[in-house]
C-alpha positions as CSV (number, residue, x, y, z in Angstrom):
1,X,78.5,-51.4,65.4
2,X,79.3,-54.7,65.2
3,X,80.0,-56.1,62.1
4,X,78.9,-59.5,60.5
5,X,81.0,-61.5,58.6
6,X,79.4,-63.3,55.2
7,X,79.9,-66.9,56.8
8,X,78.2,-65.1,59.6
9,X,75.2,-63.5,57.8
10,X,75.2,-67.6,56.1
11,X,75.1,-68.7,59.5
12,X,72.2,-67.2,60.5
13,X,70.2,-67.5,57.8
14,X,70.2,-71.0,58.1
15,X,69.7,-71.4,61.2
16,X,66.7,-69.5,60.5
17,X,65.1,-71.8,57.4
18,X,65.8,-74.9,59.7
19,X,64.0,-73.2,63.3
20,X,61.1,-72.8,60.0
21,X,61.0,-76.7,59.4
22,X,62.9,-75.8,56.1
23,X,66.7,-76.8,54.0
24,X,69.0,-75.2,52.6
25,X,72.1,-76.8,50.8
26,X,74.7,-75.0,49.6
27,X,74.7,-75.1,45.9
28,X,77.6,-76.1,43.8
29,X,77.5,-76.1,39.9
30,X,80.0,-78.2,37.7
31,X,80.8,-76.0,34.6
32,X,79.3,-72.8,36.1
33,X,80.8,-70.2,38.0
34,X,78.3,-68.2,39.1
35,X,75.5,-69.5,40.9
36,X,74.2,-68.7,43.5
37,X,75.4,-69.3,47.3
38,X,72.0,-71.4,48.6
39,X,69.2,-73.1,48.0
40,X,66.8,-72.6,50.4
41,X,63.0,-74.7,50.5
42,X,60.6,-73.7,53.6
43,X,57.4,-75.7,54.2
44,X,54.5,-75.6,51.8
45,X,56.7,-74.9,48.8
46,X,58.5,-71.4,49.0
47,X,61.6,-71.5,47.6
48,X,64.2,-69.4,46.4
49,X,67.8,-68.8,45.4
50,X,70.1,-66.8,47.7
51,X,73.1,-65.0,47.4
52,X,74.9,-64.1,50.3
53,X,77.4,-60.8,50.9
54,X,78.8,-59.6,53.5
55,X,76.8,-56.4,54.7
56,X,79.6,-54.2,53.6
57,X,81.6,-54.2,50.7
58,X,80.3,-57.6,49.2
59,X,79.4,-57.5,45.4
60,X,79.1,-59.7,42.7
61,X,81.6,-60.9,40.3
62,X,80.8,-60.2,36.8
63,X,79.9,-64.3,36.2
64,X,77.9,-64.1,39.1
65,X,76.2,-61.0,37.3
66,X,75.7,-62.4,34.4
67,X,74.0,-66.1,35.5
68,X,72.0,-63.8,37.7
69,X,70.9,-61.6,34.3
70,X,69.9,-64.8,32.8
71,X,67.8,-66.4,35.3
72,X,66.1,-63.4,35.7
73,X,65.0,-63.2,32.8
74,X,64.3,-67.0,33.2
75,X,61.7,-65.8,36.0
76,X,64.2,-66.8,38.8
77,X,65.0,-64.0,40.5
78,X,68.1,-64.1,42.7
79,X,67.8,-62.9,46.4
80,X,70.6,-61.3,48.0
81,X,70.7,-61.1,51.4
82,X,73.4,-59.0,53.7
83,X,72.1,-59.0,56.7
84,X,70.5,-60.9,58.8
85,X,67.7,-58.0,58.7
86,X,67.8,-59.0,55.0
87,X,66.7,-62.5,56.0
88,X,64.6,-62.5,58.2
89,X,62.8,-60.0,55.0
90,X,63.0,-63.3,52.7
91,X,61.6,-65.2,55.0
92,X,58.9,-63.4,55.5
93,X,57.8,-63.0,51.8
94,X,58.4,-67.1,51.6
95,X,56.0,-67.2,54.5
96,X,53.6,-65.1,52.4
97,X,54.1,-66.5,49.4
98,X,53.7,-70.7,50.4
99,X,51.2,-72.7,48.8
100,X,48.3,-72.9,50.9
101,X,47.8,-75.7,53.0
102,X,44.8,-76.9,51.4
103,X,46.2,-77.9,48.9
104,X,45.1,-81.3,46.9
105,X,49.1,-83.2,45.9
106,X,49.0,-86.0,43.8
107,X,50.2,-88.8,46.2
108,X,50.5,-93.3,46.4
109,X,47.4,-92.7,48.0
110,X,44.9,-91.2,46.1
111,X,46.8,-92.2,42.4
112,X,43.2,-92.9,41.2
113,X,41.9,-89.8,41.6
114,X,44.2,-88.5,38.7
115,X,42.6,-90.2,36.1
């Protein structure tokens, strides 16, 4: 069995998100350590914060554990990805949670309808 590196797992996640028509961004927050590695957005407004770790032995730092717990207390889950299967499972979960395509979202064309 071939072991994947953290970079290979992250690259696979990025490719799969793009394949679904989504975007992903590397996250850094000035002055705050421990933020998840990636913001993932797929069509129909499914969003996830993702921490990528190598498949064997990748552990969260104390700062990551503390921030992830703080985010969870605010109702925001950080998804930990260690393999291609984890990435595939997350993207399937996001697809299932995505908003229905017939949801009305106001824009400039129908701004008068908001009043």
